[in-house]
N, CA, C, O and the ligand as a Tripos MOL2 file, in Angstrom:
@<TRIPOS>MOLECULE
protein
  253   251    64     0     0
PROTEIN
NO_CHARGES

@<TRIPOS>ATOM
      1 N           0.8200   -1.1990    0.0000 N.3       1 MET1
      2 CA          0.0000    0.0000    0.0000 C.3       1 MET1
      3 C           0.8540    1.2500    0.0000 C.2       1 MET1
      4 O           0.6070    2.1750    0.7730 O.2       1 MET1
      5 N           1.8390    1.2820   -0.8460 N.am      2 ALA2
      6 CA          2.7040    2.4430   -0.8780 C.3       2 ALA2
      7 C           2.5810    3.1690   -2.2010 C.2       2 ALA2
      8 O           2.2110    4.3430   -2.2460 O.2       2 ALA2
      9 N           2.8910    2.4710   -3.2710 N.am      3 SER3
     10 CA          2.8330    3.1130   -4.5730 C.3       3 SER3
     11 C           1.4440    3.0170   -5.1550 C.2       3 SER3
     12 O           0.6950    2.0760   -4.8890 O.2       3 SER3
     13 N           1.1200    4.0060   -5.9490 N.am      4 GLU4
     14 CA         -0.2010    4.0290   -6.5520 C.3       4 GLU4
     15 C          -0.0910    3.6380   -8.0200 C.2       4 GLU4
     16 O           0.7450    4.1590   -8.7590 O.2       4 GLU4
     17 N          -0.9440    2.7210   -8.4220 N.am      5 ALA5
     18 CA         -0.9010    2.2670   -9.8040 C.3       5 ALA5
     19 C          -1.3900    3.3670  -10.7280 C.2       5 ALA5
     20 O          -2.2740    4.1430  -10.3640 O.2       5 ALA5
     21 N          -0.8250    3.4340  -11.9090 N.am      6 PRO6
     22 CA         -1.2680    4.4320  -12.8920 C.3       6 PRO6
     23 C          -2.7250    4.2170  -13.2590 C.2       6 PRO6
     24 O          -3.1760    3.0860  -13.4430 O.2       6 PRO6
     25 N          -3.4390    5.2970  -13.3590 N.am      7 LYS7
     26 CA         -4.8630    5.1740  -13.6430 C.3       7 LYS7
     27 C          -5.0790    4.8890  -15.1360 C.2       7 LYS7
     28 O          -4.4370    5.4800  -16.0040 O.2       7 LYS7
     29 N          -5.9780    3.9910  -15.3890 N.am      8 SER8
     30 CA         -6.3290    3.7060  -16.7770 C.3       8 SER8
     31 C          -7.7420    4.1960  -17.0640 C.2       8 SER8
     32 O          -8.4340    4.7180  -16.1900 O.2       8 SER8
     33 N          -8.1370    4.0160  -18.2850 N.am      9 ASP9
     34 CA         -9.4640    4.4980  -18.6750 C.3       9 ASP9
     35 C         -10.5330    3.4660  -18.3500 C.2       9 ASP9
     36 O         -11.2130    2.9640  -19.2460 O.2       9 ASP9
     37 N         -10.6760    3.1620  -17.1090 N.am     10 VAL10
     38 CA        -11.6860    2.1880  -16.7160 C.3      10 VAL10
     39 C         -12.9810    2.9120  -16.3760 C.2      10 VAL10
     40 O         -12.9810    3.9610  -15.7310 O.2      10 VAL10
     41 N         -14.0700    2.3300  -16.8230 N.am     11 ALA11
     42 CA        -15.3710    2.9420  -16.5870 C.3      11 ALA11
     43 C         -15.8090    2.7330  -15.1460 C.2      11 ALA11
     44 O         -16.4470    3.5970  -14.5440 O.2      11 ALA11
     45 N         -15.4640    1.5930  -14.6130 N.am     12 GLN12
     46 CA        -15.8560    1.3000  -13.2470 C.3      12 GLN12
     47 C         -14.6900    0.6460  -12.5020 C.2      12 GLN12
     48 O         -13.8060    0.0280  -13.0950 O.2      12 GLN12
     49 N         -14.7270    0.8060  -11.1990 N.am     13 GLU13
     50 CA        -13.6400    0.2550  -10.4130 C.3      13 GLU13
     51 C         -14.1310   -0.9610   -9.6470 C.2      13 GLU13
     52 O         -14.3500   -0.9060   -8.4370 O.2      13 GLU13
     53 N         -14.2960   -2.0390  -10.3580 N.am     14 ASP14
     54 CA        -14.7330   -3.2670   -9.7190 C.3      14 ASP14
     55 C         -13.5220   -4.0570   -9.2670 C.2      14 ASP14
     56 O         -12.7160   -4.5190  -10.0740 O.2      14 ASP14
     57 N         -13.4190   -4.1970   -7.9880 N.am     15 VAL15
     58 CA        -12.3190   -5.0040   -7.4730 C.3      15 VAL15
     59 C         -12.8750   -6.1100   -6.5890 C.2      15 VAL15
     60 O         -13.9420   -5.9810   -5.9890 O.2      15 VAL15
     61 N         -12.1380   -7.1730   -6.5280 N.am     16 CYS16
     62 CA        -12.5360   -8.3260   -5.7330 C.3      16 CYS16
     63 C         -12.6800   -7.9130   -4.2660 C.2      16 CYS16
     64 O         -11.7970   -7.2650   -3.7040 O.2      16 CYS16
     65 N         -13.7890   -8.2900   -3.6620 N.am     17 ASP17
     66 CA        -14.0320   -7.9150   -2.2720 C.3      17 ASP17
     67 C         -13.2110   -8.7460   -1.2970 C.2      17 ASP17
     68 O         -13.2630   -8.5310   -0.0860 O.2      17 ASP17
     69 N         -12.4650   -9.6840   -1.8260 N.am     18 LEU18
     70 CA        -11.6330  -10.4880   -0.9390 C.3      18 LEU18
     71 C         -10.1640  -10.1350   -1.1030 C.2      18 LEU18
     72 O          -9.4900   -9.8260   -0.1200 O.2      18 LEU18
     73 N          -9.6620  -10.1770   -2.3150 N.am     19 CYS19
     74 CA         -8.2250   -9.9800   -2.5150 C.3      19 CYS19
     75 C          -7.8980   -8.6220   -3.1430 C.2      19 CYS19
     76 O          -6.7420   -8.1970   -3.1340 O.2      19 CYS19
     77 N          -8.9170   -7.9370   -3.6910 N.am     20 GLY20
     78 CA         -8.6860   -6.5990   -4.2130 C.3      20 GLY20
     79 C          -8.2270   -6.5480   -5.6580 C.2      20 GLY20
     80 O          -7.9530   -5.4660   -6.1770 O.2      20 GLY20
     81 N          -8.1370   -7.6740   -6.3070 N.am     21 LEU21
     82 CA         -7.7640   -7.6770   -7.7180 C.3      21 LEU21
     83 C          -8.9360   -7.2070   -8.5660 C.2      21 LEU21
     84 O         -10.0940   -7.3300   -8.1690 O.2      21 LEU21
     85 N          -8.6230   -6.6680   -9.7380 N.am     22 PRO22
     86 CA         -9.6870   -6.2160  -10.6260 C.3      22 PRO22
     87 C         -10.6100   -7.3660  -11.0180 C.2      22 PRO22
     88 O         -10.1640   -8.4790  -11.2980 O.2      22 PRO22
     89 N         -11.8940   -7.0690  -11.0300 N.am     23 VAL23
     90 CA        -12.8780   -8.0810  -11.4070 C.3      23 VAL23
     91 C         -13.3470   -7.8010  -12.8250 C.2      23 VAL23
     92 O         -13.8470   -6.7170  -13.1260 O.2      23 VAL23
     93 N         -13.1790   -8.7820  -13.6810 N.am     24 GLU24
     94 CA        -13.5560   -8.5860  -15.0790 C.3      24 GLU24
     95 C         -14.7300   -9.4470  -15.4960 C.2      24 GLU24
     96 O         -15.1640   -9.4070  -16.6470 O.2      24 GLU24
     97 N         -15.2390  -10.2200  -14.5650 N.am     25 VAL25
     98 CA        -16.3800  -11.0710  -14.8820 C.3      25 VAL25
     99 C         -17.4820  -10.8530  -13.8440 C.2      25 VAL25
    100 O         -17.2200  -10.4270  -12.7190 O.2      25 VAL25
    101 N         -18.6860  -11.1460  -14.2350 N.am     26 ASP26
    102 CA        -19.8170  -10.9850  -13.3240 C.3      26 ASP26
    103 C         -20.2800  -12.3220  -12.7670 C.2      26 ASP26
    104 O         -21.3380  -12.4230  -12.1440 O.2      26 ASP26
    105 N         -19.4810  -13.3280  -12.9990 N.am     27 ASP27
    106 CA        -19.9090  -14.6790  -12.6300 C.3      27 ASP27
    107 C         -19.9080  -14.9010  -11.1200 C.2      27 ASP27
    108 O         -20.6390  -15.7480  -10.6060 O.2      27 ASP27
    109 N         -19.0850  -14.1350  -10.4220 N.am     28 TYR28
    110 CA        -18.9430  -14.3870   -8.9890 C.3      28 TYR28
    111 C         -19.4790  -13.2090   -8.2030 C.2      28 TYR28
    112 O         -18.7270  -12.4040   -7.6540 O.2      28 TYR28
    113 N         -20.7770  -13.1300   -8.1630 N.am     29 GLU29
    114 CA        -21.4300  -12.0320   -7.4760 C.3      29 GLU29
    115 C         -22.3980  -12.6070   -6.4520 C.2      29 GLU29
    116 O         -23.0010  -13.6590   -6.6650 O.2      29 GLU29
    117 N         -22.5350  -11.9000   -5.3390 N.am     30 ILE30
    118 CA        -23.4020  -12.4100   -4.2890 C.3      30 ILE30
    119 C         -24.0050  -11.2510   -3.5140 C.2      30 ILE30
    120 O         -23.3790  -10.2030   -3.3570 O.2      30 ILE30
    121 N         -25.2140  -11.4450   -3.0350 N.am     31 SER31
    122 CA        -25.8850  -10.4150   -2.2500 C.3      31 SER31
    123 C         -25.6970  -10.7120   -0.7700 C.2      31 SER31
    124 O         -25.9200  -11.8320   -0.3110 O.2      31 SER31
    125 N         -25.2840   -9.6900   -0.0380 N.am     32 THR32
    126 CA        -25.1180   -9.8600    1.3940 C.3      32 THR32
    127 C         -25.9030   -8.7900    2.1230 C.2      32 THR32
    128 O         -26.4480   -7.8770    1.5030 O.2      32 THR32
    129 N         -25.9600   -8.9030    3.4310 N.am     33 THR33
    130 CA        -26.6900   -7.9280    4.2290 C.3      33 THR33
    131 C         -26.0830   -6.5430    4.1230 C.2      33 THR33
    132 O         -26.7440   -5.5520    4.4360 O.2      33 THR33
    133 N         -24.8410   -6.4590    3.6890 N.am     34 SER34
    134 CA        -24.1890   -5.1600    3.5490 C.3      34 SER34
    135 C         -24.0210   -4.7660    2.0900 C.2      34 SER34
    136 O         -23.1900   -3.9200    1.7610 O.2      34 SER34
    137 N         -24.8070   -5.3780    1.2180 N.am     35 GLY35
    138 CA        -24.7460   -5.0110   -0.1920 C.3      35 GLY35
    139 C         -24.2050   -6.1200   -1.0640 C.2      35 GLY35
    140 O         -23.9050   -7.2240   -0.6100 O.2      35 GLY35
    141 N         -24.0920   -5.7810   -2.3290 N.am     36 LYS36
    142 CA        -23.6010   -6.7820   -3.2770 C.3      36 LYS36
    143 C         -22.0910   -6.8700   -3.2270 C.2      36 LYS36
    144 O         -21.3940   -5.8700   -3.0510 O.2      36 LYS36
    145 N         -21.6080   -8.0680   -3.3830 N.am     37 ARG37
    146 CA        -20.1630   -8.3000   -3.4070 C.3      37 ARG37
    147 C         -19.8190   -9.0340   -4.6940 C.2      37 ARG37
    148 O         -20.5980   -9.8350   -5.2090 O.2      37 ARG37
    149 N         -18.6370   -8.7360   -5.1910 N.am     38 HIS38
    150 CA        -18.2120   -9.4930   -6.3590 C.3      38 HIS38
    151 C         -16.7450   -9.8820   -6.2160 C.2      38 HIS38
    152 O         -15.9670   -9.2410   -5.5090 O.2      38 HIS38
    153 N         -16.4100  -10.9370   -6.9020 N.am     39 PHE39
    154 CA        -15.0900  -11.5290   -6.7130 C.3      39 PHE39
    155 C         -14.4380  -11.8480   -8.0440 C.2      39 PHE39
    156 O         -15.1020  -11.9560   -9.0740 O.2      39 PHE39
    157 N         -13.1370  -11.9940   -8.0010 N.am     40 CYS40
    158 CA        -12.3740  -12.1780   -9.2370 C.3      40 CYS40
    159 C         -12.3920  -13.6250   -9.6900 C.2      40 CYS40
    160 O         -12.1940  -13.9090  -10.8720 O.2      40 CYS40
    161 N         -12.6260  -14.5330   -8.7730 N.am     41 CYS41
    162 CA        -12.5580  -15.9420   -9.1560 C.3      41 CYS41
    163 C         -13.3840  -16.7820   -8.1930 C.2      41 CYS41
    164 O         -13.8550  -16.3180   -7.1550 O.2      41 CYS41
    165 N         -13.5350  -18.0290   -8.5860 N.am     42 GLU42
    166 CA        -14.3410  -18.9260   -7.7680 C.3      42 GLU42
    167 C         -13.7140  -19.1530   -6.3910 C.2      42 GLU42
    168 O         -14.4170  -19.3970   -5.4100 O.2      42 GLU42
    169 N         -12.3980  -19.0710   -6.3330 N.am     43 GLY43
    170 CA        -11.7050  -19.2680   -5.0650 C.3      43 GLY43
    171 C         -12.0880  -18.2220   -4.0420 C.2      43 GLY43
    172 O         -12.4680  -18.5460   -2.9170 O.2      43 GLY43
    173 N         -11.9830  -16.9430   -4.4460 N.am     44 CYS44
    174 CA        -12.3370  -15.8530   -3.5490 C.3      44 CYS44
    175 C         -13.8240  -15.9250   -3.1980 C.2      44 CYS44
    176 O         -14.2200  -15.6850   -2.0580 O.2      44 CYS44
    177 N         -14.6230  -16.2550   -4.1850 N.am     45 PHE45
    178 CA        -16.0620  -16.3800   -3.9970 C.3      45 PHE45
    179 C         -16.3670  -17.4050   -2.9050 C.2      45 PHE45
    180 O         -17.1690  -17.1500   -2.0060 O.2      45 PHE45
    181 N         -15.7260  -18.5510   -2.9920 N.am     46 GLY46
    182 CA        -15.9620  -19.6060   -2.0220 C.3      46 GLY46
    183 C         -15.4610  -19.2420   -0.6330 C.2      46 GLY46
    184 O         -16.1150  -19.5290    0.3700 O.2      46 GLY46
    185 N         -14.3010  -18.6130   -0.5840 N.am     47 ILE47
    186 CA        -13.7260  -18.2400    0.7140 C.3      47 ILE47
    187 C         -14.6090  -17.2210    1.4100 C.2      47 ILE47
    188 O         -14.8660  -17.3260    2.6090 O.2      47 ILE47
    189 N         -15.0730  -16.2340    0.6570 N.am     48 PHE48
    190 CA        -15.9480  -15.2120    1.2430 C.3      48 PHE48
    191 C         -17.2100  -15.8500    1.7990 C.2      48 PHE48
    192 O         -17.6610  -15.5000    2.8900 O.2      48 PHE48
    193 N         -17.7720  -16.7760    1.0590 N.am     49 LYS49
    194 CA        -18.9970  -17.4310    1.5100 C.3      49 LYS49
    195 C         -18.7580  -18.1800    2.8150 C.2      49 LYS49
    196 O         -19.6270  -18.2320    3.6850 O.2      49 LYS49
    197 N         -17.5690  -18.7570    2.9350 N.am     50 MET50
    198 CA        -17.2400  -19.4610    4.1670 C.3      50 MET50
    199 C         -17.0990  -18.5070    5.3390 C.2      50 MET50
    200 O         -17.5640  -18.7800    6.4460 O.2      50 MET50
    201 N         -16.4400  -17.3680    5.0730 N.am     51 LEU51
    202 CA        -16.1400  -16.4200    6.1430 C.3      51 LEU51
    203 C         -17.3590  -15.6150    6.5650 C.2      51 LEU51
    204 O         -17.4580  -15.1820    7.7130 O.2      51 LEU51
    205 N         -18.2870  -15.4150    5.6320 N.am     52 HIS52
    206 CA        -19.4260  -14.5350    5.9000 C.3      52 HIS52
    207 C         -20.7570  -15.2380    5.6810 C.2      52 HIS52
    208 O         -21.7070  -14.6500    5.1640 O.2      52 HIS52
    209 N         -20.8100  -16.4620    6.0690 N.am     53 GLU53
    210 CA        -22.0310  -17.2440    5.8800 C.3      53 GLU53
    211 C         -23.2740  -16.5120    6.3770 C.2      53 GLU53
    212 O         -24.3130  -16.5200    5.7160 O.2      53 GLU53
    213 N         -23.1630  -15.8830    7.5340 N.am     54 ASP54
    214 CA        -24.3290  -15.2650    8.1580 C.3      54 ASP54
    215 C         -24.8130  -14.0270    7.4080 C.2      54 ASP54
    216 O         -25.9610  -13.6120    7.5680 O.2      54 ASP54
    217 N         -23.9420  -13.4390    6.5920 N.am     55 GLU55
    218 CA        -24.3080  -12.1920    5.9110 C.3      55 GLU55
    219 C         -24.9030  -12.4250    4.5390 C.2      55 GLU55
    220 O         -25.4620  -11.5130    3.9300 O.2      55 GLU55
    221 N         -24.7830  -13.6380    4.0620 N.am     56 ILE56
    222 CA        -25.2260  -13.9160    2.7120 C.3      56 ILE56
    223 C         -26.7300  -14.0830    2.6310 C.2      56 ILE56
    224 O         -27.3330  -14.8600    3.3720 O.2      56 ILE56
    225 N         -27.3180  -13.3360    1.7140 N.am     57 LEU57
    226 CA        -28.7430  -13.4070    1.5100 C.3      57 LEU57
    227 C         -29.0740  -14.5330    0.5380 C.2      57 LEU57
    228 O         -28.3090  -14.8350   -0.3780 O.2      57 LEU57
    229 N         -30.2140  -15.1360    0.7580 N.am     58 PRO58
    230 CA        -30.6460  -16.1970   -0.1590 C.3      58 PRO58
    231 C         -30.9100  -15.6200   -1.5330 C.2      58 PRO58
    232 O         -31.4850  -14.5380   -1.6540 O.2      58 PRO58
    233 N         -30.5060  -16.3110   -2.5420 N.am     59 SER59
    234 CA        -30.6950  -15.8310   -3.9060 C.3      59 SER59
    235 C         -32.1730  -15.7870   -4.2470 C.2      59 SER59
    236 O         -32.9530  -16.6500   -3.8450 O.2      59 SER59
    237 N         -32.5340  -14.7580   -5.0000 N.am     60 ALA60
    238 CA        -33.9340  -14.5740   -5.3520 C.3      60 ALA60
    239 C         -34.4070  -15.6760   -6.2900 C.2      60 ALA60
    240 O         -33.6250  -16.3160   -6.9930 O.2      60 ALA60
    241 N         -35.7010  -15.8660   -6.2690 N.am     61 GLY61
    242 CA        -36.2590  -16.8690   -7.1490 C.3      61 GLY61
    243 C         -36.6180  -18.1300   -6.3980 C.2      61 GLY61
    244 O         -36.3930  -18.2360   -5.1920 O.2      61 GLY61
    245 N         -37.1600  -19.0550   -7.0950 N.am     62 SER62
    246 CA        -37.5590  -20.3060   -6.4840 C.3      62 SER62
    247 C         -36.3370  -21.1590   -6.1710 C.2      62 SER62
    248 O         -35.3960  -21.2270   -6.9610 O.2      62 SER62
    249 N         -36.3590  -21.7760   -5.0700 N.am     63 GLY63
    250 CA        -35.1900  -22.5270   -4.7300 C.3      63 GLY63
    251 C         -35.6110  -23.8850   -4.2970 C.2      63 GLY63
    252 O         -34.7670  -24.7130   -3.9540 O.2      63 GLY63
    253 ZN        -10.0950  -12.2660   -5.5330 Zn       64 ZN64
@<TRIPOS>BOND
     1     1     2 1
     2     2     3 1
     3     3     4 2
     4     3     5 am
     5     5     6 1
     6     6     7 1
     7     7     8 2
     8     7     9 am
     9     9    10 1
    10    10    11 1
    11    11    12 2
    12    11    13 am
    13    13    14 1
    14    14    15 1
    15    15    16 2
    16    15    17 am
    17    17    18 1
    18    18    19 1
    19    19    20 2
    20    19    21 am
    21    21    22 1
    22    22    23 1
    23    23    24 2
    24    23    25 am
    25    25    26 1
    26    26    27 1
    27    27    28 2
    28    27    29 am
    29    29    30 1
    30    30    31 1
    31    31    32 2
    32    31    33 am
    33    33    34 1
    34    34    35 1
    35    35    36 2
    36    35    37 am
    37    37    38 1
    38    38    39 1
    39    39    40 2
    40    39    41 am
    41    41    42 1
    42    42    43 1
    43    43    44 2
    44    43    45 am
    45    45    46 1
    46    46    47 1
    47    47    48 2
    48    47    49 am
    49    49    50 1
    50    50    51 1
    51    51    52 2
    52    51    53 am
    53    53    54 1
    54    54    55 1
    55    55    56 2
    56    55    57 am
    57    57    58 1
    58    58    59 1
    59    59    60 2
    60    59    61 am
    61    61    62 1
    62    62    63 1
    63    63    64 2
    64    63    65 am
    65    65    66 1
    66    66    67 1
    67    67    68 2
    68    67    69 am
    69    69    70 1
    70    70    71 1
    71    71    72 2
    72    71    73 am
    73    73    74 1
    74    74    75 1
    75    75    76 2
    76    75    77 am
    77    77    78 1
    78    78    79 1
    79    79    80 2
    80    79    81 am
    81    81    82 1
    82    82    83 1
    83    83    84 2
    84    83    85 am
    85    85    86 1
    86    86    87 1
    87    87    88 2
    88    87    89 am
    89    89    90 1
    90    90    91 1
    91    91    92 2
    92    91    93 am
    93    93    94 1
    94    94    95 1
    95    95    96 2
    96    95    97 am
    97    97    98 1
    98    98    99 1
    99    99   100 2
   100    99   101 am
   101   101   102 1
   102   102   103 1
   103   103   104 2
   104   103   105 am
   105   105   106 1
   106   106   107 1
   107   107   108 2
   108   107   109 am
   109   109   110 1
   110   110   111 1
   111   111   112 2
   112   111   113 am
   113   113   114 1
   114   114   115 1
   115   115   116 2
   116   115   117 am
   117   117   118 1
   118   118   119 1
   119   119   120 2
   120   119   121 am
   121   121   122 1
   122   122   123 1
   123   123   124 2
   124   123   125 am
   125   125   126 1
   126   126   127 1
   127   127   128 2
   128   127   129 am
   129   129   130 1
   130   130   131 1
   131   131   132 2
   132   131   133 am
   133   133   134 1
   134   134   135 1
   135   135   136 2
   136   135   137 am
   137   137   138 1
   138   138   139 1
   139   139   140 2
   140   139   141 am
   141   141   142 1
   142   142   143 1
   143   143   144 2
   144   143   145 am
   145   145   146 1
   146   146   147 1
   147   147   148 2
   148   147   149 am
   149   149   150 1
   150   150   151 1
   151   151   152 2
   152   151   153 am
   153   153   154 1
   154   154   155 1
   155   155   156 2
   156   155   157 am
   157   157   158 1
   158   158   159 1
   159   159   160 2
   160   159   161 am
   161   161   162 1
   162   162   163 1
   163   163   164 2
   164   163   165 am
   165   165   166 1
   166   166   167 1
   167   167   168 2
   168   167   169 am
   169   169   170 1
   170   170   171 1
   171   171   172 2
   172   171   173 am
   173   173   174 1
   174   174   175 1
   175   175   176 2
   176   175   177 am
   177   177   178 1
   178   178   179 1
   179   179   180 2
   180   179   181 am
   181   181   182 1
   182   182   183 1
   183   183   184 2
   184   183   185 am
   185   185   186 1
   186   186   187 1
   187   187   188 2
   188   187   189 am
   189   189   190 1
   190   190   191 1
   191   191   192 2
   192   191   193 am
   193   193   194 1
   194   194   195 1
   195   195   196 2
   196   195   197 am
   197   197   198 1
   198   198   199 1
   199   199   200 2
   200   199   201 am
   201   201   202 1
   202   202   203 1
   203   203   204 2
   204   203   205 am
   205   205   206 1
   206   206   207 1
   207   207   208 2
   208   207   209 am
   209   209   210 1
   210   210   211 1
   211   211   212 2
   212   211   213 am
   213   213   214 1
   214   214   215 1
   215   215   216 2
   216   215   217 am
   217   217   218 1
   218   218   219 1
   219   219   220 2
   220   219   221 am
   221   221   222 1
   222   222   223 1
   223   223   224 2
   224   223   225 am
   225   225   226 1
   226   226   227 1
   227   227   228 2
   228   227   229 am
   229   229   230 1
   230   230   231 1
   231   231   232 2
   232   231   233 am
   233   233   234 1
   234   234   235 1
   235   235   236 2
   236   235   237 am
   237   237   238 1
   238   238   239 1
   239   239   240 2
   240   239   241 am
   241   241   242 1
   242   242   243 1
   243   243   244 2
   244   243   245 am
   245   245   246 1
   246   246   247 1
   247   247   248 2
   248   247   249 am
   249   249   250 1
   250   250   251 1
   251   251   252 2
@<TRIPOS>SUBSTRUCTURE
     1 MET1         2 RESIDUE 1 A MET
     2 ALA2         6 RESIDUE 1 A ALA
     3 SER3        10 RESIDUE 1 A SER
     4 GLU4        14 RESIDUE 1 A GLU
     5 ALA5        18 RESIDUE 1 A ALA
     6 PRO6        22 RESIDUE 1 A PRO
     7 LYS7        26 RESIDUE 1 A LYS
     8 SER8        30 RESIDUE 1 A SER
     9 ASP9        34 RESIDUE 1 A ASP
    10 VAL10       38 RESIDUE 1 A VAL
    11 ALA11       42 RESIDUE 1 A ALA
    12 GLN12       46 RESIDUE 1 A GLN
    13 GLU13       50 RESIDUE 1 A GLU
    14 ASP14       54 RESIDUE 1 A ASP
    15 VAL15       58 RESIDUE 1 A VAL
    16 CYS16       62 RESIDUE 1 A CYS
    17 ASP17       66 RESIDUE 1 A ASP
    18 LEU18       70 RESIDUE 1 A LEU
    19 CYS19       74 RESIDUE 1 A CYS
    20 GLY20       78 RESIDUE 1 A GLY
    21 LEU21       82 RESIDUE 1 A LEU
    22 PRO22       86 RESIDUE 1 A PRO
    23 VAL23       90 RESIDUE 1 A VAL
    24 GLU24       94 RESIDUE 1 A GLU
    25 VAL25       98 RESIDUE 1 A VAL
    26 ASP26      102 RESIDUE 1 A ASP
    27 ASP27      106 RESIDUE 1 A ASP
    28 TYR28      110 RESIDUE 1 A TYR
    29 GLU29      114 RESIDUE 1 A GLU
    30 ILE30      118 RESIDUE 1 A ILE
    31 SER31      122 RESIDUE 1 A SER
    32 THR32      126 RESIDUE 1 A THR
    33 THR33      130 RESIDUE 1 A THR
    34 SER34      134 RESIDUE 1 A SER
    35 GLY35      138 RESIDUE 1 A GLY
    36 LYS36      142 RESIDUE 1 A LYS
    37 ARG37      146 RESIDUE 1 A ARG
    38 HIS38      150 RESIDUE 1 A HIS
    39 PHE39      154 RESIDUE 1 A PHE
    40 CYS40      158 RESIDUE 1 A CYS
    41 CYS41      162 RESIDUE 1 A CYS
    42 GLU42      166 RESIDUE 1 A GLU
    43 GLY43      170 RESIDUE 1 A GLY
    44 CYS44      174 RESIDUE 1 A CYS
    45 PHE45      178 RESIDUE 1 A PHE
    46 GLY46      182 RESIDUE 1 A GLY
    47 ILE47      186 RESIDUE 1 A ILE
    48 PHE48      190 RESIDUE 1 A PHE
    49 LYS49      194 RESIDUE 1 A LYS
    50 MET50      198 RESIDUE 1 A MET
    51 LEU51      202 RESIDUE 1 A LEU
    52 HIS52      206 RESIDUE 1 A HIS
    53 GLU53      210 RESIDUE 1 A GLU
    54 ASP54      214 RESIDUE 1 A ASP
    55 GLU55      218 RESIDUE 1 A GLU
    56 ILE56      222 RESIDUE 1 A ILE
    57 LEU57      226 RESIDUE 1 A LEU
    58 PRO58      230 RESIDUE 1 A PRO
    59 SER59      234 RESIDUE 1 A SER
    60 ALA60      238 RESIDUE 1 A ALA
    61 GLY61      242 RESIDUE 1 A GLY
    62 SER62      246 RESIDUE 1 A SER
    63 GLY63      250 RESIDUE 1 A GLY
    64 ZN64       253 GROUP 0 **** ****
């Protein structure tokens, strides 16, 4: 957390809510009590779900 990366022409700043890497896919998104979270990969997605089980909202629709 010392040097700042050069800014690029990105429309949005989507970063993984677990590791902070840029998120380029929408495949790993989840709704929690504190808002929507998105992740860069299935690994981060799974880890977050483990760590924040209580905050995860049930997905909409019939289940
Ligand atoms: Zn990640």
